[in-house]
C-alpha positions as CSV (number, residue, x, y, z in Angstrom):
1,M,0.0,0.0,0.0
2,L,1.4,3.4,-1.0
3,P,1.4,6.1,1.7
4,E,-0.9,9.0,1.2
5,R,0.9,11.9,-0.4
6,V,1.7,15.0,1.6
7,N,-1.4,17.2,2.0
8,N,0.5,20.3,0.9
9,S,0.9,18.8,-2.6
10,N,0.2,22.1,-4.4
11,L,3.3,23.6,-2.9
12,P,6.6,23.5,-4.7
13,L,9.0,20.8,-3.6
14,C,11.1,23.3,-1.7
15,D,8.2,24.2,0.6
16,K,6.7,20.7,1.2
17,V,7.1,19.3,4.8
18,L,5.8,15.8,5.7
19,P,4.2,14.9,9.0
20,D,6.3,12.8,11.3
21,E,4.6,9.5,10.3
22,K,5.8,10.0,6.7
23,A,9.3,11.2,7.7
24,F,12.4,9.3,6.4
25,W,14.5,7.8,9.1
26,L,18.1,7.5,8.0
27,K,19.6,4.4,9.5
28,K,23.0,2.6,9.6
29,N,23.3,-1.0,8.5
30,D,22.5,-2.2,12.1
31,Y,19.2,-0.2,11.8
32,T,20.4,2.4,14.3
33,P,18.6,5.7,13.5
34,V,20.9,8.5,12.7
35,A,18.5,11.3,11.6
36,K,15.0,12.1,10.5
37,A,13.9,14.0,7.4
38,N,10.5,15.6,7.0
39,S,11.4,17.5,3.8
40,I,13.9,17.6,1.0
41,K,15.8,20.3,2.9
42,D,16.0,18.1,6.0
43,M,17.2,15.2,3.8
44,I,20.1,17.2,2.4
45,E,21.2,18.4,5.8
46,A,20.8,14.9,7.3
47,L,22.8,13.2,4.5
48,R,25.6,15.8,4.9
49,K,25.9,14.9,8.6
50,S,25.4,11.2,8.3
51,P,28.1,8.5,8.0
52,P,28.4,6.8,4.5
53,Q,27.0,3.6,6.0
54,V,23.6,5.2,5.9
55,V,23.6,5.2,2.1
56,Q,24.6,1.5,2.1
57,H,21.7,0.7,4.3
58,H,19.1,2.6,2.1
59,L,20.4,1.1,-1.2
60,R,20.6,-2.5,-0.1
61,H,19.2,-5.4,-2.0
62,G,18.6,-3.3,-5.1
63,V,16.0,-1.2,-3.3
64,N,16.5,2.6,-3.4
65,D,14.7,3.9,-0.3
66,F,15.4,7.5,-1.3
67,A,13.8,7.2,-4.7
68,R,10.8,5.4,-3.2
69,W,10.3,8.1,-0.5
70,T,10.4,11.0,-2.9
71,K,8.0,9.4,-5.3
72,E,5.5,8.0,-2.8
73,C,5.4,10.9,-0.3
74,F,6.2,13.9,-2.5
75,G,5.1,12.7,-6.0
76,A,8.5,13.9,-7.3
77,D,8.7,11.5,-10.2
78,L,11.7,13.1,-11.9
79,L,13.7,13.2,-8.7
80,S,12.7,9.7,-8.0
81,R,14.0,8.5,-11.4
82,E,17.2,10.4,-11.0
83,L,17.8,8.8,-7.5
84,E,16.9,5.4,-8.8
85,A,19.6,5.6,-11.4
86,I,22.3,6.1,-8.7
87,T,24.0,2.8,-7.8
88,L,26.1,2.0,-4.8
89,D,29.7,2.8,-5.5
90,P,32.4,0.8,-3.7
91,D,33.2,4.1,-2.0
92,S,29.8,5.0,-0.5
93,R,31.0,8.6,0.1
94,I,30.8,9.0,-3.7
95,T,27.3,7.6,-3.8
96,Q,26.3,9.8,-0.9
97,S,27.6,12.9,-2.8
98,K,25.6,11.9,-5.9
99,I,22.4,11.5,-3.8
100,I,22.9,14.9,-2.1
101,A,23.5,16.6,-5.5
102,A,20.3,15.1,-6.9
103,F,18.3,16.4,-4.0
104,E,20.0,19.8,-4.3
105,R,19.2,20.1,-8.0
106,A,15.6,19.2,-7.4
107,L,15.3,21.7,-4.5
108,S,16.9,24.6,-6.4
109,A,14.7,23.9,-9.5
110,S,11.6,24.3,-7.3
111,E,12.8,27.6,-5.7
112,P,10.7,30.6,-6.8
113,A,13.6,32.2,-8.7
114,A,14.1,29.0,-10.8
115,R,10.4,29.0,-11.6
116,G,10.4,32.7,-12.7
117,L,8.3,33.7,-9.8
118,L,10.4,36.4,-8.3
119,P,8.5,39.5,-7.2
120,P,9.4,42.7,-9.2
121,W,11.4,44.2,-6.4
122,A,13.7,41.1,-6.2
123,K,14.7,41.1,-9.8
124,T,18.2,42.0,-10.8
125,P,18.9,45.2,-12.8
126,T,19.5,43.1,-15.9
127,Q,16.1,41.5,-15.6
128,T,14.3,44.8,-15.1
129,T,16.2,46.8,-17.7
130,L,16.4,44.1,-20.4
131,G,16.4,45.9,-23.8
132,K,16.7,49.3,-22.2
133,K,19.8,51.4,-22.1
134,R,21.2,51.7,-18.6
135,I,22.1,55.2,-17.5
């Protein structure tokens, strides 16, 4: 059974926060919890602070827990596919870096600036004077 998607599904990925019952618990190979992530931002921070063994645990037996969580709880199909393509490297720090980078790309793509939603006062001079001669 798939978990119910986050109820703030109309929000961009950068603003979605899951309730605790849908949080991702990062664990080591012995199932010891290391951190909890309720959002993509939380996941990035938790992965940065976690030992590489966490990645080994969540990519075991051909199952990518990161990809499953992003698809089932956030509906982030593109991110899920990108994460699913990441395989466990013999040096799990490399794999950990790839996973963090995928989460960061998805997060930055969902930020208001990346979606062209900056308010007029936040635009840079080149954005507001495009085609006009600057004095």
